C-alpha positions as a LaTeX table, in Angstrom:
\begin{tabular}{lrrr}
\hline
Residue & $x$ (\AA) & $y$ (\AA) & $z$ (\AA) \\
\hline
Unk1 & $-9.36$ & 7.78 & 41.95 \\
Unk2 & $-10.89$ & 11.15 & 42.95 \\
Unk3 & $-14.50$ & 12.41 & 41.15 \\
Unk4 & $-12.44$ & 15.16 & 39.09 \\
Unk5 & $-9.49$ & 12.67 & 37.55 \\
Unk6 & $-12.95$ & 10.37 & 36.81 \\
Unk7 & $-14.35$ & 13.08 & 34.88 \\
Unk8 & $-11.59$ & 13.92 & 33.14 \\
Unk9 & $-10.99$ & 10.20 & 32.40 \\
Unk10 & $-14.40$ & 10.07 & 31.06 \\
Unk11 & $-14.27$ & 12.86 & 29.12 \\
Unk12 & $-10.95$ & 11.64 & 27.34 \\
Unk13 & $-12.42$ & 8.73 & 26.32 \\
Unk14 & $-15.99$ & 10.39 & 25.16 \\
Unk15 & $-13.71$ & 12.14 & 22.85 \\
Unk16 & $-11.73$ & 9.53 & 21.59 \\
Unk17 & $-14.83$ & 7.29 & 20.93 \\
Unk18 & $-15.85$ & 9.79 & 18.54 \\
Unk19 & $-12.79$ & 10.00 & 16.23 \\
Unk20 & $-12.43$ & 9.27 & 12.33 \\
Unk21 & $-9.42$ & 7.47 & 11.13 \\
Unk22 & $-8.00$ & 7.48 & 7.76 \\
Unk23 & $-5.00$ & 5.25 & 6.53 \\
Unk24 & $-3.77$ & 5.67 & 3.11 \\
Unk25 & $-2.08$ & 7.60 & 0.50 \\
Unk26 & $-4.18$ & 11.27 & $-0.09$ \\
Unk27 & $-3.62$ & 11.65 & $-3.63$ \\
Unk28 & $-5.71$ & 11.44 & $-6.92$ \\
Unk29 & $-6.25$ & 7.56 & $-7.19$ \\
Unk30 & $-5.71$ & 6.05 & $-4.02$ \\
Unk31 & $-7.74$ & 4.07 & $-1.72$ \\
Unk32 & $-8.24$ & 5.11 & 1.80 \\
Unk33 & $-9.41$ & 2.89 & 4.89 \\
Unk34 & $-11.04$ & 4.40 & 7.57 \\
Unk35 & $-12.37$ & 3.44 & 11.17 \\
Unk36 & $-15.01$ & 4.85 & 13.01 \\
Unk37 & $-16.88$ & 3.85 & 16.25 \\
Unk38 & $-19.57$ & 0.68 & 15.59 \\
Unk39 & $-23.08$ & 2.37 & 14.49 \\
Unk40 & $-21.31$ & 5.85 & 13.02 \\
Unk41 & $-22.92$ & 6.88 & 9.75 \\
Unk42 & $-20.21$ & 8.16 & 7.04 \\
Unk43 & $-20.87$ & 10.08 & 4.25 \\
Unk44 & $-18.17$ & 11.41 & 1.95 \\
Unk45 & $-19.18$ & 14.37 & $-0.59$ \\
Unk46 & $-22.91$ & 13.84 & $-0.04$ \\
Unk47 & $-22.74$ & 10.27 & $-0.70$ \\
Unk48 & $-23.50$ & 7.70 & 2.02 \\
Unk49 & $-20.50$ & 5.25 & 2.63 \\
Unk50 & $-20.80$ & 1.59 & 3.45 \\
Unk51 & $-19.47$ & 0.84 & 7.25 \\
Unk52 & $-19.10$ & $-2.32$ & 8.48 \\
Unk53 & $-20.15$ & $-4.14$ & 11.78 \\
Unk54 & $-16.78$ & $-3.25$ & 13.12 \\
Unk55 & $-17.20$ & 0.31 & 12.16 \\
Unk56 & $-14.67$ & 0.10 & 8.76 \\
Unk57 & $-15.06$ & 1.53 & 5.86 \\
Unk58 & $-13.33$ & 2.47 & 2.45 \\
Unk59 & $-13.13$ & 5.35 & 0.34 \\
Unk60 & $-11.44$ & 6.29 & $-3.15$ \\
Unk61 & $-10.81$ & 8.90 & $-5.43$ \\
Unk62 & $-10.40$ & 8.50 & $-9.50$ \\
Unk63 & $-7.60$ & 9.39 & $-11.56$ \\
Unk64 & $-8.30$ & 13.18 & $-12.13$ \\
Unk65 & $-10.56$ & 13.79 & $-8.67$ \\
Unk66 & $-11.18$ & 16.92 & $-7.40$ \\
Unk67 & $-8.65$ & 17.68 & $-4.87$ \\
Unk68 & $-10.74$ & 18.36 & $-1.72$ \\
Unk69 & $-13.69$ & 16.52 & $-0.33$ \\
Unk70 & $-15.65$ & 16.48 & 3.00 \\
Unk71 & $-15.87$ & 13.46 & 5.15 \\
Unk72 & $-18.90$ & 13.46 & 7.47 \\
Unk73 & $-19.36$ & 11.41 & 10.40 \\
Unk74 & $-22.31$ & 11.33 & 12.56 \\
Unk75 & $-22.03$ & 9.61 & 15.72 \\
Unk76 & $-24.74$ & 7.01 & 17.40 \\
Unk77 & $-25.64$ & 9.96 & 19.98 \\
Unk78 & $-26.19$ & 12.05 & 17.13 \\
Unk79 & $-23.23$ & 14.00 & 16.91 \\
Unk80 & $-22.05$ & 15.09 & 13.56 \\
Unk81 & $-18.26$ & 15.96 & 12.96 \\
Unk82 & $-16.77$ & 16.87 & 9.44 \\
Unk83 & $-13.21$ & 15.61 & 8.33 \\
Unk84 & $-11.71$ & 17.69 & 5.41 \\
Unk85 & $-9.58$ & 15.71 & 3.01 \\
Unk86 & $-7.05$ & 17.15 & 0.69 \\
Unk87 & $-5.44$ & 15.18 & $-1.93$ \\
Unk88 & $-1.93$ & 16.04 & $-3.77$ \\
Unk89 & $-2.71$ & 16.29 & $-7.26$ \\
Unk90 & $-0.34$ & 13.75 & $-9.92$ \\
Unk91 & 1.15 & 14.16 & $-12.94$ \\
Unk92 & 0.66 & 11.41 & $-15.67$ \\
Unk93 & 2.82 & 10.15 & $-18.48$ \\
Unk94 & 1.08 & 10.89 & $-21.91$ \\
Unk95 & 3.02 & 9.53 & $-24.89$ \\
Unk96 & 2.28 & 10.09 & $-28.38$ \\
Unk97 & 2.72 & 7.19 & $-30.88$ \\
Unk98 & 2.10 & 7.94 & $-34.89$ \\
Unk99 & 1.72 & 5.48 & $-37.67$ \\
Unk100 & 0.32 & 2.78 & $-36.46$ \\
Unk101 & $-1.74$ & 0.39 & $-38.18$ \\
Unk102 & $-5.24$ & 1.08 & $-37.69$ \\
Unk103 & $-6.05$ & $-2.48$ & $-36.58$ \\
Unk104 & $-3.84$ & $-2.02$ & $-33.63$ \\
Unk105 & $-5.76$ & 1.23 & $-32.56$ \\
Unk106 & $-9.40$ & 0.07 & $-33.03$ \\
Unk107 & $-11.17$ & $-3.04$ & $-32.55$ \\
Unk108 & $-12.36$ & $-4.85$ & $-35.57$ \\
Unk109 & $-15.87$ & $-4.72$ & $-36.26$ \\
Unk110 & $-16.59$ & $-8.33$ & $-36.04$ \\
Unk111 & $-15.43$ & $-8.69$ & $-32.20$ \\
Unk112 & $-17.46$ & $-5.77$ & $-30.86$ \\
Unk113 & $-20.42$ & $-8.18$ & $-29.41$ \\
Unk114 & $-17.51$ & $-9.94$ & $-27.68$ \\
Unk115 & $-16.11$ & $-6.86$ & $-26.27$ \\
Unk116 & $-19.88$ & $-6.10$ & $-24.90$ \\
Unk117 & $-20.24$ & $-9.49$ & $-23.60$ \\
Unk118 & $-17.07$ & $-8.87$ & $-21.98$ \\
Unk119 & $-17.83$ & $-5.99$ & $-20.27$ \\
Unk120 & $-21.16$ & $-7.21$ & $-18.99$ \\
Unk121 & $-19.27$ & $-10.43$ & $-17.28$ \\
Unk122 & $-16.38$ & $-8.36$ & $-15.76$ \\
Unk123 & $-18.87$ & $-5.30$ & $-13.97$ \\
Unk124 & $-21.38$ & $-8.49$ & $-13.08$ \\
Unk125 & $-17.63$ & $-10.06$ & $-11.31$ \\
Unk126 & $-17.37$ & $-6.94$ & $-9.87$ \\
Unk127 & $-21.45$ & $-5.93$ & $-8.63$ \\
Unk128 & $-21.31$ & $-7.64$ & $-5.02$ \\
Unk129 & $-20.51$ & $-5.58$ & $-2.40$ \\
Unk130 & $-19.33$ & $-7.94$ & 0.66 \\
Unk131 & $-18.12$ & $-7.54$ & 3.85 \\
Unk132 & $-14.99$ & $-9.61$ & 3.33 \\
Unk133 & $-12.51$ & $-8.29$ & 6.02 \\
Unk134 & $-9.36$ & $-8.72$ & 3.72 \\
Unk135 & $-9.83$ & $-5.04$ & 2.23 \\
Unk136 & $-8.40$ & $-3.73$ & 5.12 \\
Unk137 & $-5.24$ & $-5.92$ & 6.12 \\
Unk138 & $-1.73$ & $-4.69$ & 4.47 \\
Unk139 & $-1.34$ & $-5.88$ & 0.65 \\
Unk140 & 1.29 & $-7.21$ & $-0.73$ \\
Unk141 & 2.63 & $-7.36$ & $-4.38$ \\
Unk142 & 1.49 & $-10.31$ & $-6.27$ \\
Unk143 & 4.23 & $-10.71$ & $-8.44$ \\
Unk144 & 8.17 & $-10.15$ & $-8.60$ \\
Unk145 & 9.80 & $-8.13$ & $-11.67$ \\
Unk146 & 10.15 & $-5.22$ & $-12.85$ \\
Unk147 & 7.68 & $-2.36$ & $-12.85$ \\
Unk148 & 6.85 & $-1.72$ & $-16.40$ \\
Unk149 & 3.78 & 0.34 & $-16.97$ \\
Unk150 & 2.08 & 2.42 & $-13.95$ \\
Unk151 & $-1.15$ & 3.52 & $-13.22$ \\
Unk152 & $-2.95$ & 6.84 & $-14.99$ \\
Unk153 & $-0.13$ & 6.74 & $-18.03$ \\
Unk154 & $-2.33$ & 7.50 & $-21.45$ \\
Unk155 & $-1.25$ & 6.80 & $-25.08$ \\
Unk156 & $-2.40$ & 8.74 & $-28.10$ \\
Unk157 & $-2.23$ & 6.35 & $-31.04$ \\
Unk158 & $-2.49$ & 8.11 & $-34.82$ \\
Unk159 & $-4.11$ & 11.11 & $-32.82$ \\
Unk160 & $-6.64$ & 9.24 & $-31.16$ \\
Unk161 & $-6.60$ & 9.28 & $-27.07$ \\
Unk162 & $-7.19$ & 5.99 & $-25.40$ \\
Unk163 & $-8.04$ & 4.84 & $-22.32$ \\
Unk164 & $-5.36$ & 5.33 & $-19.62$ \\
Unk165 & $-3.81$ & 2.67 & $-18.09$ \\
Unk166 & $-5.62$ & 2.10 & $-14.72$ \\
Unk167 & $-2.94$ & $-0.51$ & $-13.58$ \\
Unk168 & 0.54 & $-1.40$ & $-12.41$ \\
Unk169 & 2.55 & $-3.47$ & $-15.10$ \\
Unk170 & 5.09 & $-6.17$ & $-13.31$ \\
Unk171 & 7.34 & $-7.61$ & $-16.00$ \\
Unk172 & 8.10 & $-11.24$ & $-15.90$ \\
Unk173 & 9.06 & $-14.23$ & $-18.06$ \\
Unk174 & 5.68 & $-16.47$ & $-19.39$ \\
Unk175 & 5.08 & $-18.85$ & $-16.21$ \\
Unk176 & 6.13 & $-16.57$ & $-13.21$ \\
Unk177 & 4.09 & $-17.02$ & $-10.58$ \\
Unk178 & 1.07 & $-14.93$ & $-9.40$ \\
Unk179 & $-0.17$ & $-14.95$ & $-6.21$ \\
Unk180 & $-3.33$ & $-13.17$ & $-4.16$ \\
Unk181 & $-2.11$ & $-9.46$ & $-3.04$ \\
Unk182 & $-4.98$ & $-10.17$ & 0.09 \\
Unk183 & $-7.37$ & $-12.95$ & 0.79 \\
Unk184 & $-10.78$ & $-13.12$ & $-0.83$ \\
Unk185 & $-13.14$ & $-14.77$ & $-3.55$ \\
Unk186 & $-12.40$ & $-15.36$ & $-7.44$ \\
Unk187 & $-15.43$ & $-13.55$ & $-8.82$ \\
Unk188 & $-14.29$ & $-13.98$ & $-12.64$ \\
Unk189 & $-11.67$ & $-16.37$ & $-14.72$ \\
Unk190 & $-12.01$ & $-15.74$ & $-17.95$ \\
Unk191 & $-10.68$ & $-15.31$ & $-21.30$ \\
Unk192 & $-11.39$ & $-11.80$ & $-22.36$ \\
Unk193 & $-10.66$ & $-10.14$ & $-25.74$ \\
Unk194 & $-8.69$ & $-7.06$ & $-24.63$ \\
Unk195 & $-6.71$ & $-8.77$ & $-21.61$ \\
Unk196 & $-6.96$ & $-12.24$ & $-22.26$ \\
Unk197 & $-6.53$ & $-14.58$ & $-19.72$ \\
Unk198 & $-8.26$ & $-12.63$ & $-16.72$ \\
Unk199 & $-8.92$ & $-13.43$ & $-12.91$ \\
Unk200 & $-10.76$ & $-10.69$ & $-10.50$ \\
Unk201 & $-10.99$ & $-11.37$ & $-6.59$ \\
Unk202 & $-13.24$ & $-9.98$ & $-4.36$ \\
Unk203 & $-11.63$ & $-8.20$ & $-1.12$ \\
Unk204 & $-14.81$ & $-6.85$ & 0.58 \\
Unk205 & $-16.44$ & $-3.64$ & 0.56 \\
Unk206 & $-16.79$ & $-3.56$ & $-2.78$ \\
Unk207 & $-12.66$ & $-3.74$ & $-3.80$ \\
Unk208 & $-11.71$ & $-5.76$ & $-6.47$ \\
Unk209 & $-7.89$ & $-6.66$ & $-7.67$ \\
Unk210 & $-8.03$ & $-7.91$ & $-11.29$ \\
Unk211 & $-5.33$ & $-9.64$ & $-12.59$ \\
Unk212 & $-5.00$ & $-9.56$ & $-16.84$ \\
Unk213 & $-2.86$ & $-11.66$ & $-19.40$ \\
Unk214 & $-2.25$ & $-14.14$ & $-17.26$ \\
Unk215 & $-0.65$ & $-17.08$ & $-18.92$ \\
Unk216 & $-2.46$ & $-20.29$ & $-16.93$ \\
Unk217 & $-4.91$ & $-19.29$ & $-14.14$ \\
Unk218 & $-4.93$ & $-21.82$ & $-11.46$ \\
Unk219 & $-8.29$ & $-21.06$ & $-9.37$ \\
Unk220 & $-11.83$ & $-20.99$ & $-10.45$ \\
Unk221 & $-15.02$ & $-18.85$ & $-9.67$ \\
Unk222 & $-16.07$ & $-19.32$ & $-6.13$ \\
Unk223 & $-12.77$ & $-20.50$ & $-4.57$ \\
Unk224 & $-11.42$ & $-18.68$ & $-1.66$ \\
Unk225 & $-7.91$ & $-17.88$ & $-2.18$ \\
Unk226 & $-5.27$ & $-16.84$ & 0.96 \\
Unk227 & $-2.96$ & $-13.78$ & 0.63 \\
Unk228 & 0.04 & $-15.01$ & $-1.07$ \\
Unk229 & $-1.56$ & $-18.39$ & $-2.45$ \\
Unk230 & $-0.62$ & $-18.99$ & $-6.40$ \\
Unk231 & $-3.50$ & $-17.84$ & $-8.29$ \\
Unk232 & $-1.72$ & $-18.41$ & $-11.95$ \\
Unk233 & 1.16 & $-17.42$ & $-13.82$ \\
Unk234 & 1.77 & $-14.29$ & $-15.72$ \\
Unk235 & 1.29 & $-14.19$ & $-19.62$ \\
Unk236 & 0.74 & $-12.52$ & $-22.65$ \\
Unk237 & $-2.83$ & $-13.34$ & $-23.72$ \\
Unk238 & $-5.36$ & $-10.93$ & $-25.19$ \\
Unk239 & $-3.72$ & $-7.79$ & $-26.81$ \\
Unk240 & $-0.43$ & $-7.30$ & $-25.37$ \\
Unk241 & 3.00 & $-6.83$ & $-26.67$ \\
Unk242 & 4.93 & $-9.00$ & $-24.23$ \\
Unk243 & 4.80 & $-11.38$ & $-20.84$ \\
Unk244 & 3.63 & $-9.03$ & $-17.85$ \\
Unk245 & 1.18 & $-8.78$ & $-15.24$ \\
Unk246 & $-1.13$ & $-5.79$ & $-15.73$ \\
Unk247 & $-2.73$ & $-5.52$ & $-11.84$ \\
Unk248 & $-5.57$ & $-3.40$ & $-11.13$ \\
Unk249 & $-7.84$ & $-2.22$ & $-7.73$ \\
Unk250 & $-11.59$ & $-1.26$ & $-8.75$ \\
Unk251 & $-13.26$ & 0.24 & $-5.70$ \\
Unk252 & $-17.16$ & 0.01 & $-6.64$ \\
Unk253 & $-17.09$ & 1.25 & $-10.62$ \\
Unk254 & $-14.21$ & 3.57 & $-9.69$ \\
Unk255 & $-10.66$ & 2.50 & $-10.74$ \\
Unk256 & $-7.66$ & 3.25 & $-8.68$ \\
Unk257 & $-4.03$ & 2.95 & $-8.36$ \\
Unk258 & $-2.62$ & $-0.60$ & $-7.08$ \\
Unk259 & 0.57 & 0.97 & $-5.79$ \\
Unk260 & $-1.37$ & 3.19 & $-2.95$ \\
Unk261 & $-1.94$ & $-0.20$ & $-1.31$ \\
Unk262 & 1.40 & $-1.67$ & $-1.07$ \\
Unk263 & 5.10 & $-0.54$ & 0.02 \\
Unk264 & 7.94 & $-0.75$ & $-1.76$ \\
Unk265 & 9.34 & $-2.55$ & $-4.90$ \\
Unk266 & 7.99 & $-6.19$ & $-6.39$ \\
Unk267 & 11.68 & $-7.31$ & $-6.46$ \\
\hline
\end{tabular}
């Protein structure tokens, strides 16, 4: 090959080695997965982002995130590039319900200590940031059935705005199989006041799946589960009005939309 051709090939390879790839849905509530050359440092809006040994990373944007963001990458040779991120704004369903018994709006004083401990246990279960690679695989629906609730919706009960819904609900009869949407390690399997039998799985890089209101949990803390492996069954435990699976995704302390990780419908 002629020297000029070699030079052009080398320049093209050098340029290819300085790319920032992002995969996912560019909307509020989304989890994006990225790839950079090994040894690259990544910063999102001024905050460092963890990059694993293969140059992979994840970033997320909360329910009402600003629409414009800046991703910076500093390559091993010191070259720095900026990648602007523009998110699509989402409209969420807001529902008002009045005339409810007050005990359905606020928990009684007698359970406040339990709720506080539940929150501590959940935070601990999501506190580790591991280099598990499962987060970079294609996720699948953990149960089959109709979607009965979506991420971001919110209820105003007796005039009091409640927490937005941070998961996707899949309806199904009690006992319907629930499987792991991606491989990971079980970090919590516990009965909680609000969510009943609750399971948390670590998929790596600070990304966790949480499964609420389960009737049965068929795995335990510390278990390694494979994608598609049964982890429990749909139920109506905790403060649920009927049997369904509430599946949630967290990146660190951020609550994200599971539907940004799967395609199609769970049927």
